[in-house]
N, C-alpha and C positions, 0 to 999 in steps of 0.2 A: 504494500498499499503505499502510495505516495504521501509526501507531507501535506500536499494539498487536498488530498482525499480524507486523511485523517481529521483535519481542520474542518472538514466539511463532510460529514457522513450523508449517508441516505437517511432521509426524516421518517418519522411515523406516517401511516397511510392517512391518517386523519388530518395531518398538517398538508400531506400533498393534495388532497381531496378538497381542503378548505382554500389552498393557494388557486388550485385549477377552477374551483368554483368562482371565485373573485376576479381571475382574470376572465372568465367568459362574460360575467356580469359586465366587466369594462368593455368589452367589444360590443355587447349589447347595448349599451347606454350611448357609448360613443359614437356607435353606427346610427344610433336614432338620432342623436344631436347633429350629425354631419347632414343628415339626411333632411330633417326639419329646417336648419339654419341655411343649407346650399339651394335648396327647393325655393325656399322664401327670396333669397337673393337672386336667384336665376328669374324667378317672376318679375320682380321689382326691375333689375337691369334691362330684361327685355321691354318691359312696359315702357320703358324711358327712353329706350332707344328705338324702337319700331312705333311710330306714328299709327299705321294702320292696325298693329296688332292690340296699341292702347286704346283705340276705338273700339276695338270687339270685344275687350275685355268690359268697357265700360259699359256695354249693353247689359251686363251681369254684375254689375257692380256689387251687389248686395253678396252675391255669392262669391266673388271674389276676395271682398273684404273678409268674409267669415272665414275662407282658405288661409288667408293671409294670418289673421288674428290666432288661428288654431295653430299654424306652423311655428309662428313668434311663441307662444305660450307653452308648446309643446316643448320645442326647442330649451326653454329655459329650465321647464321641469328636468329634462332629461341632463343638463349641466349642472343644477343642483345635486342629482344623484351621484355625480364624478366628484365635484367640489365640495362638498360637504363634509365637515371635519368631523362628525359626531363617528363615534366607534361602532354603533350599532348598525351603519349602512355600509352598501358595499361600494364605497367609496375608492377613488383613485388612492388617496393617501394609506387608508386602511390595506389596500393590497401592496403597496410598496413598502408600507412597514413591515409587512409580513414576511415579503422578499428579502428585505434588508437583515431582519432578525433570524431568518432561516435559510441562510446561503447554503446550507446542503442541499436546498431543493436544486442547487445549480452545480453540484458536485459532479465528477467525471463518473463516477458510477451511479448517479442518478440519470445523468444524461444517457449513460450506456443501456440502463434499464428501459428506456423511453424508445429509443433506436431500435433495440431488440425487439420491440415490438412491431416494427415496422420491417427489418430488415432480418431474414433468418440465417444466413450465411455468417458466421463468427467472423471470417477475415473481411466482409463487408462492413460489418459493424465497427472493427477496429479501424479499417481504413475512413470510414465515416466520422470517427471522433478522434482521430490521432493527432489532430492540429489544436484540440479543444482545450482553452485555456480558462477555467473556473474566473468569473468577474471578481473583482475585489473591490473593498470597502469605497475607494475613491469613485468608482462607476457607478455605484450606488447613490453615493452623494450627489453626483452631478445630475442624476435623475430626480433626485428629492430637489435640488435647488431649482431645476426646471419646473416642477410641479408646484413648488412654494412661490414662484413668481407669479404662475397663472393663477394660482388659488388668490393671490393679492389681488390682481385683477378682477377676478370673480367678485370676491367680498366687496370691492369699492363700488363696483357700475352694477354686476347682474343680481347679487343676492337682494340688494333694496328693490329691484324690481319683481324679482320672486315673490318676495314677502308681499308686495302691492297687489300683485296678481290674487295671492290667494285671499288675502285680508279684504280686500277692496274691490274686487273683479265685478262684483255687482254693481257697482257705482261708475264703472267705467264704460265708456262707448267703443264700439270697434275702432273708430278712427282715433282715439286716445290711447288704446292698447297699441295699434300701428306706430305711434309716435313715442311710445314709452322707451325705444331705443335710439332715439335721434341724438341724444348726448353722447351716446358711447362711441368711441372710437372704433371705426369699423374692422380697420386692419386688425387691431387687437382682439376685437372680438372673434374673427376668422381664426386668428391663431390660438384662442382660448379653446375654439371647438374643435380645431384639427389636432391639439396638443394629446388629448386622449388616445386617438386614434395613432399616433406615432408612439407614445408610452405602451400601448397594447403590442403594436407588432415588434418593437423593441425587446419585450420581455418575452414575446411568443417565440421570437426567432432565436434568442437565446436558450431558451427553456426547452425548445423542442429540437430546435437543429444546430445549437451549439455556436452561433454567431457572435461576435462581440457585442458586449453589451454598451453600444453607443447608440444615443438617441436618433430613431429613423428621422429623415427630412421629408418634409410634403409641401407641395404648394399649398397657398391658403388665399391669394389673391384672385377675386372671383372675377376681376376684369381679365386676368390673364387665363383663368381657365376656362372662361368663355371663348379667348382667342383661340386657345389650343385645346378644343375638347377631346377626351377620350375616345378612343374608337370604338367600334361596337363590340368587338371581341377583344379590346386589351385589357390587360389587368392592370388594375387601379385601386385606389382606396377610396372608402365608402362616398367621401363628398365628392370626388371626381366622378363616381357614377350618378350622384344625385344631380349633378350639374348636367351631364349627358343625358339623362332620361326626362329631366324638366325642359332641357332645349328641345328634344326631339318631338315632345309634347306640344311646346308653344308654337312651334315651327309647322305644326298639323293646323293651328288655329290660326295662322297668319293669313289673310287676304291673298290670293294669286292675282288678284285684279288690281286697278288702281283707284277704285272705290272705296275710299276711308271707312264708309260706314260698316264694311264688311259684310254686306249682303250679295 
């Protein structure tokens, strides 16, 4: 047994199951937040850039205001599940703390057992993991710092909105709900939304594939995402798929003639 393995032994099954449950919850909530946020952003961007489409949407303004309001509210709810600091929720902070305090989850023996469930030949298993180096505390610290920075932004800008949505939603019109994010720096909000997806990818790739524990990078700017949309069969992250799917749908609504009424 190597020194690294003795310091990071394989952990009890209960700990492993708890970590994997929390990792799946992060993917579920991160994917939902990305879908809601970037579908909403795509609709608003298209409406601003396409006069013909804007006229078409305004024919059904009540419906689209409802959709946009629901997307905003759902995005804020999903973000709250990940950035809430309470210990009784499946938050990103609790997941990362679980990983930091149970680094045996990422030991060589632990990775070997996961790879063996996919590859049967011992030589293939050893070839797959022979370059793996278990992550060290500074790598976990870097992820924690990144999460803390995002959490500060969430607590300053989004948490108050979340509290207002639940405490006073009955007193807000749909237009007021649409305007609730008006003072939020949207570039930072986009990063807030995509960060959990990147955190999930980082942890998953290290845990299952033995890649270095370095935060995954991803595009977040809606303008750039619209300019370089994800191909139909391309592999991308959830927010990229959301932009592509919303774009395809909105393009199907855009009138093909010059009559801005859309009829």
